C-alpha angles and dihedrals in degrees: 000000000000121000118204126169092343095309120119111214122199116216116251110265107244134188095033129200095046126198117269095012127126112220122199104205124196113221129194119284089206118326110070091206088072092074106107124231089242092054090051091051094049094046092047093050101040118115088221137000119216112207142166097241119019092199095052094042090043090059091049094051092044090053089051092048092245122141113195134149109261127211123188114240118175140137093275096056105022093103090063095036098053095069089047092052092045089053090051090052091048089052090057101260122147105231124196122197120201135170128215088268136352127004118343113240096037102105085325133087116283110082094090093047092050091050091049093047092051091046087054091052095251122145116248121199126183118213098202122226145146120338126186089210098063095031092058093040099054093043095049098077090229122122108289102175090089124020142148128220118218100171116198114357119218112289094225115087099229094048091044093052090048091055091048091051087055089056095049094104096039106123096189123089109270125219119201137177123216139174116238095245091057099040097095092050090050093049091049090051091047090054094046098044105030103021130228101327130165109281142171120193111202119197134173090016114201090003130113094263098043111162136189115196124191156030093194139013091253093050092049091048092052091048096050093044086061096037116035110226123247127196128020114305133218114207122202109196128190115244126243116285112263111267113255115243121246116280115250115223114173096200098045094044092048090053091052091048092049090050091052091049091048089053089061105269121132119243091258093048091048092051092048093047094049091044090057091047099044105029092237124132114277090217093053091049091049090050090050090057091057096045120097114236090245093052116104118250106256089218092060121081115247 
């Protein structure tokens, strides 16, 4: 590494793809121009490319002028494919893994292969590329500094609503995936379980007919009831409002503290007990016990 004026510069990675390395390659989620030059080079030089659908990936590589041996790798055959791919890596092959669109391993096959490759001591390198998660998030206008990704929720209504109920207190922005034929059901459950929160539904990302529908769950529901959705959708949902802190009432809290002391608790025990019950600071409650009723509240300006 070369340091210059406080900036650490990594050397350009040369001779990619390298023998015995597993490459996770991000592919376009719509616009083919989003494929990076590095991704093209790795795919063109790989000894084999593992992909979800050989027909779909074959068309992509043909369009790019890339000829590479393809191997199907999806959730139905990955148990059998993983040992084969590990053997290929052991034999010195450069293996590239791609999904139908975006980064492999994000709601797509890949996680198990990566874990197995690392357990076998193989090097794993990600060639970053497009991702519907971050593309939809940063273009939504909703807070993106902290977010959680939930992927596809369960297709059955009861299980889906149960998962949503578990997210009711999540304050971070939530990113979801959904198929078009289940979008209305998901929006209806969002409205029923979480209420009318801020929402942007992104569909056909990076494509000619890219669309962002919002700005709330109710507005999106009304839109898609009129216009049936097409193409997989990425939903960016506002998090739960921050919980309000407990209300401080000098008189009421002092009465509760006095009652606890009268029952036989020490001042410290009374402050600790009421702190656990009310959510207020134990130290502030202890100080309240030692303050005369006529004394000003230290939290109030003079």
